[in-house]
FIROMAR-330990 format. One record per residue (C-alpha): residue in three letters; x, y, z. Coordinates in Angstrom, 1 decimal, padded with zeros to 4 digits. Each point is the difference from the previous one (the first is absolute). Example, Ala and Ser with C-alpha at 12.3 -4.5 7.8 and 13.67 -1.06 7.14 Angstrom:
2
NODE residuo      X      Y      Z
NODE     ALA  012.3 -004.5  007.8
NODE     SER  001.4  003.4 -000.7
***
This chain:
274
NODE residuo      X      Y      Z
NODE     UNK  091.9  068.4  104.5
NODE     UNK -000.7  002.9  002.3
NODE     UNK  003.0  002.2  000.7
NODE     UNK  000.5  001.4  003.5
NODE     UNK  002.0  003.2  000.8
NODE     UNK  001.3  001.6  003.1
NODE     UNK -001.3  003.5  000.5
NODE     UNK  002.8  002.0  001.6
NODE     UNK -001.8  003.3  000.6
NODE     UNK  000.1  003.4 -001.6
NODE     UNK  002.0  003.2  000.1
NODE     UNK -001.5  003.5 -000.4
NODE     UNK  000.9  001.8 -003.3
NODE     UNK -000.2  003.8  000.5
NODE     UNK  000.3  001.1 -003.6
NODE     UNK -001.8 -000.9 -003.3
NODE     UNK  002.0 -002.6 -002.0
NODE     UNK -001.0  001.8 -003.1
NODE     UNK  002.3  002.9  000.9
NODE     UNK  003.0 -002.4  000.1
NODE     UNK  001.9 -001.5 -002.9
NODE     UNK  000.0 -003.8 -000.5
NODE     UNK  003.4 -000.5  001.7
NODE     UNK -001.0  001.9  003.1
NODE     UNK -003.3 -001.9  000.2
NODE     UNK  002.0 -003.3 -000.1
NODE     UNK  002.3  001.3  002.8
NODE     UNK -003.0  001.0  002.1
NODE     UNK -001.7 -003.5 -000.2
NODE     UNK  003.3 -001.8  000.6
NODE     UNK  000.8  002.2  003.0
NODE     UNK -003.5 -000.7  001.4
NODE     UNK  000.6 -003.7 -000.4
NODE     UNK  003.3  000.3  001.8
NODE     UNK -001.4  002.1  002.9
NODE     UNK -002.8 -002.6  000.6
NODE     UNK  002.4 -002.9 -000.1
NODE     UNK  002.3  001.7  002.4
NODE     UNK -003.0  000.7  002.3
NODE     UNK -000.9 -003.7  000.0
NODE     UNK  003.7 -001.1  000.3
NODE     UNK  000.0 -001.6 -003.4
NODE     UNK  002.9  002.1 -001.2
NODE     UNK  002.8  002.0  001.7
NODE     UNK -000.2  003.8 -000.3
NODE     UNK  001.5  001.6 -003.1
NODE     UNK  001.0  003.6 -000.7
NODE     UNK -003.2  001.8 -001.0
NODE     UNK  000.0  002.1 -003.2
NODE     UNK -000.9  003.7  000.6
NODE     UNK -002.4  000.3 -002.9
NODE     UNK -002.3 -002.9  000.8
NODE     UNK  000.2  000.6  003.8
NODE     UNK -001.5  003.4 -000.4
NODE     UNK -003.0 -001.5 -001.7
NODE     UNK -000.6 -002.8  002.5
NODE     UNK -001.9  000.5  003.3
NODE     UNK -001.3 -002.2  002.8
NODE     UNK  000.1 -003.8 -000.1
NODE     UNK -003.3 -001.8  000.6
NODE     UNK  000.3 -003.5  001.4
NODE     UNK -003.7 -000.9  000.0
NODE     UNK -000.4 -003.5 -001.3
NODE     UNK  003.8 -000.4 -000.3
NODE     UNK  001.0 -003.6 -000.3
NODE     UNK -003.5 -001.1 -001.1
NODE     UNK -000.2 -002.8 -002.6
NODE     UNK -002.0  001.6 -002.8
NODE     UNK -001.9 -000.8 -003.2
NODE     UNK  000.6  002.5 -002.8
NODE     UNK -002.6  000.6 -002.7
NODE     UNK  000.8  002.2 -003.0
NODE     UNK -002.6  001.1 -002.5
NODE     UNK -000.5  002.8 -002.5
NODE     UNK -002.0  001.8  002.7
NODE     UNK  002.1 -000.4  003.1
NODE     UNK  002.6 -001.7  002.2
NODE     UNK -001.2 -001.7  003.1
NODE     UNK  001.8 -001.7  002.9
NODE     UNK -001.9 -002.2  002.4
NODE     UNK  001.2 -001.9  003.1
NODE     UNK  000.2 -003.7 -000.9
NODE     UNK -001.2 -001.2  003.4
NODE     UNK -003.0  002.3  000.5
NODE     UNK -000.6  001.4 -003.5
NODE     UNK  000.0  003.5  001.7
NODE     UNK  000.9  002.7 -002.5
NODE     UNK  003.5  001.3  000.6
NODE     UNK  000.1  002.5 -003.0
NODE     UNK -002.2  000.8 -003.0
NODE     UNK  001.0  002.6 -002.6
NODE     UNK -001.8  000.8 -003.2
NODE     UNK  002.4 -000.1 -002.9
NODE     UNK -000.3  003.7 -000.6
NODE     UNK  001.3  000.6  003.6
NODE     UNK  003.2 -001.8 -000.7
NODE     UNK  002.9  002.1 -001.3
NODE     UNK  003.0 -002.3 -000.1
NODE     UNK  001.2 -003.6  000.6
NODE     UNK  003.5 -001.5  000.2
NODE     UNK  002.2 -002.7  001.4
NODE     UNK  002.7  000.3  002.6
NODE     UNK  003.8  000.4 -000.1
NODE     UNK  002.1 -002.8 -001.6
NODE     UNK  000.3 -001.7  003.4
NODE     UNK -003.8  000.4  000.7
NODE     UNK -001.4 -001.5 -003.2
NODE     UNK -002.9 -001.8  001.7
NODE     UNK -001.6  003.3  001.0
NODE     UNK -002.6  002.1 -001.9
NODE     UNK -001.1  003.5  000.9
NODE     UNK -002.8  002.1 -001.4
NODE     UNK -001.0  003.6  000.8
NODE     UNK -003.7  000.8  000.3
NODE     UNK -002.4  002.5  001.6
NODE     UNK -002.6 -001.0  002.5
NODE     UNK -003.6  001.2  000.4
NODE     UNK  001.3  003.0  002.0
NODE     UNK  002.3  001.0 -002.7
NODE     UNK  003.1 -001.1  002.0
NODE     UNK  002.8 -001.5 -002.1
NODE     UNK  002.0 -003.1  001.2
NODE     UNK  002.3 -002.6 -001.3
NODE     UNK -001.3 -003.5  000.7
NODE     UNK  002.6 -002.9  000.1
NODE     UNK -000.4 -003.7 -000.6
NODE     UNK  002.5 -002.9  000.3
NODE     UNK -000.7 -002.4 -002.8
NODE     UNK  000.7 -003.8 -000.3
NODE     UNK  003.5 -000.4 -001.2
NODE     UNK  000.4  001.0 -003.7
NODE     UNK -003.6  001.2 -000.4
NODE     UNK  000.4  003.7  000.5
NODE     UNK  000.3  000.7 -003.8
NODE     UNK -003.3 -001.8 -000.5
NODE     UNK -001.7  002.4  002.4
NODE     UNK  001.5  003.0 -001.7
NODE     UNK -000.9 -001.3 -003.4
NODE     UNK -003.6 -000.5  001.2
NODE     UNK -000.3  003.5  001.3
NODE     UNK  001.6  001.4 -003.2
NODE     UNK -002.4 -002.0 -002.2
NODE     UNK -003.0  001.2  002.1
NODE     UNK  001.2  003.6 -000.4
NODE     UNK  000.3 -000.5 -003.8
NODE     UNK -003.4 -001.7 -000.3
NODE     UNK -001.7  002.7  002.0
NODE     UNK  001.5  002.7 -002.1
NODE     UNK -001.0 -001.7 -003.2
NODE     UNK -003.6 -000.4  001.3
NODE     UNK  000.0  003.8  000.7
NODE     UNK  001.3  000.8 -003.5
NODE     UNK -002.6 -002.4 -001.5
NODE     UNK -002.8  001.6  001.9
NODE     UNK  001.3  003.4 -000.9
NODE     UNK  000.2 -000.9 -003.6
NODE     UNK -003.6 -001.2 -000.1
NODE     UNK -001.3  003.0  001.8
NODE     UNK  001.8  002.5 -002.2
NODE     UNK -000.9 -001.8 -003.3
NODE     UNK -003.7  000.1  001.0
NODE     UNK  000.1  003.6  001.1
NODE     UNK  002.1  001.3 -002.9
NODE     UNK -001.4 -001.9 -003.0
NODE     UNK -003.6 -001.0  000.6
NODE     UNK -001.0  003.7  000.6
NODE     UNK -002.4 -001.0  002.9
NODE     UNK -002.0  002.9  001.4
NODE     UNK  001.2 -001.2  003.4
NODE     UNK  003.6  001.0 -000.8
NODE     UNK  000.2  002.5  002.9
NODE     UNK -002.0 -002.1  002.6
NODE     UNK  002.1 -000.9  003.0
NODE     UNK  003.8  000.0  000.3
NODE     UNK  002.3 -002.1 -002.1
NODE     UNK  001.4 -002.9  002.0
NODE     UNK  003.5  000.1 -001.3
NODE     UNK  003.2 -001.0  001.7
NODE     UNK -000.6  001.6  003.4
NODE     UNK -003.7  000.8 -000.8
NODE     UNK  001.3  003.4 -000.8
NODE     UNK -003.0  001.4 -001.8
NODE     UNK  000.0  003.7 -000.9
NODE     UNK  002.9  000.9  002.2
NODE     UNK  001.4  003.4 -000.2
NODE     UNK  003.5  000.7 -001.3
NODE     UNK  001.0  001.0  003.5
NODE     UNK -001.2 -003.2  001.7
NODE     UNK  001.7 -002.2 -002.7
NODE     UNK  003.3  001.9  000.6
NODE     UNK -000.2 -000.5  003.8
NODE     UNK -000.1 -003.8 -000.5
NODE     UNK  003.0 -000.3 -002.4
NODE     UNK  003.2 -000.1  002.1
NODE     UNK  002.6 -002.0 -001.9
NODE     UNK  001.3  000.2 -003.6
NODE     UNK -002.1 -002.6 -001.9
NODE     UNK -003.1  000.3  002.1
NODE     UNK -003.1  000.5 -002.1
NODE     UNK -003.8 -000.1  000.0
NODE     UNK -002.8  000.5 -002.5
NODE     UNK -002.9  002.3  000.8
NODE     UNK -003.1  001.3 -001.6
NODE     UNK  000.5  003.7 -000.8
NODE     UNK -001.8  002.3  002.5
NODE     UNK -000.4  002.7 -002.7
NODE     UNK -000.7 -001.9 -003.3
NODE     UNK -002.8 -002.6 -000.2
NODE     UNK  001.1 -003.3 -001.5
NODE     UNK  003.7  000.9  000.1
NODE     UNK  002.6 -002.0  001.9
NODE     UNK  003.4  001.2  001.4
NODE     UNK  003.1 -002.0  000.8
NODE     UNK  001.8  001.7  002.9
NODE     UNK  003.5 -001.3  000.5
NODE     UNK  003.2  001.0  001.8
NODE     UNK  003.2  000.4 -002.1
NODE     UNK  002.9  000.8  002.4
NODE     UNK -001.4  002.7  002.3
NODE     UNK -002.5  001.3 -002.5
NODE     UNK -003.7 -001.2 -000.4
NODE     UNK -001.2  000.0 -003.5
NODE     UNK -003.7 -000.2 -001.2
NODE     UNK -000.7 -001.5 -003.4
NODE     UNK -003.4  000.0 -001.8
NODE     UNK -000.6 -003.5 -001.3
NODE     UNK -003.1  000.5 -002.3
NODE     UNK  000.3  002.1 -003.2
NODE     UNK -002.9  002.0 -001.4
NODE     UNK -001.1 -003.1 -002.0
NODE     UNK -000.5 -002.1  003.1
NODE     UNK  003.2 -002.0 -000.6
NODE     UNK  002.4 -001.0  002.9
NODE     UNK  003.4  000.9 -001.4
NODE     UNK  003.5  001.1  000.7
NODE     UNK  002.1  002.1 -002.5
NODE     UNK  000.8 -003.1 -002.1
NODE     UNK -002.5 -002.7  000.8
NODE     UNK -003.8 -000.6  000.3
NODE     UNK -001.4 -002.4  002.6
NODE     UNK -003.2 -001.9  000.6
NODE     UNK -000.4  001.5  003.5
NODE     UNK  001.8  001.7  002.8
NODE     UNK  000.6 -003.4  001.6
NODE     UNK  001.6 -001.2 -003.3
NODE     UNK  002.3  003.1  000.0
NODE     UNK  001.1 -000.5  003.6
NODE     UNK  000.6 -003.7 -000.5
NODE     UNK  002.0  000.5 -003.2
NODE     UNK  002.4  002.6  001.5
NODE     UNK  000.5 -002.0  003.3
NODE     UNK  000.6 -003.4 -001.7
NODE     UNK  002.2  001.5 -002.7
NODE     UNK  001.7  002.3  002.6
NODE     UNK -000.3  002.8 -002.5
NODE     UNK -000.4  003.7  001.0
NODE     UNK -002.8  002.1 -001.3
NODE     UNK  001.4  002.8 -002.0
NODE     UNK -001.7  003.4  000.3
NODE     UNK  001.7  003.0 -001.4
NODE     UNK  003.5  000.0  001.3
NODE     UNK -000.7 -002.1  003.0
NODE     UNK -000.2 -003.8  000.7
NODE     UNK -002.4 -001.5  002.5
NODE     UNK  000.8 -003.6  001.3
NODE     UNK -002.9 -002.0  001.5
NODE     UNK  001.6 -002.0  002.9
NODE     UNK -002.3  000.0  003.0
NODE     UNK -003.8  000.4 -000.3
NODE     UNK -001.8  001.7  003.0
NODE     UNK -002.3 -002.9  000.8
NODE     UNK -001.2  000.9  003.5
NODE     UNK -002.8  002.2  000.9
NODE     UNK  001.3  002.8  002.2
***
């Protein structure tokens, strides 16, 4: 049967969620839920936390209280008004940066942070049918995971073709990889990595057919060449079928890539085109 949700509204988020640790992200979304519920008199005012409050901006009450239909796919999250089928919100999956539930006394609420077409970031809040919030969060989480696996699969196919079939078209066009990075410069890659664990794979701008893993370890950005002189994708200890295989292996096993005296952990891929 079709599930209906109550759209509560949204709260402006003034800072990239990627610059915050997981605990702070959770505090931000929960604070946003509380603020909206206070605004709509669902909940009495609570003492606001300083950290999350600094990240949250104006409250937007447009469509607040609307009965909504939620659709989650590997491509997007869409909310439509149940009575008119008017679109309340539509966010491509790559524009969504975080999703969570509410405080222990607000367990029927779900919040997700996303950018709109004008690059403005907001936390959108839904009231779910009793006991169904975890299903919504699971659906969003599964969609994220499925999309990421699709990207890795596409990456793996592209790289296998380019590296091993020796096509003459090796250098034609840019490599669509993660964030469609292509032959990005070292400087551009470094500008997009803001948190420890962030990473992206790019085609080398200086060496044809070579691929570079750029990742942040602590406050330091490291750049690792992934293809050896024999055309093999490898780390110090292991050989892989493709770059996608290397990334998937280290993320799923939660193993760092060892390079010299440093370790690089792959936690958060840069998926969005900037």
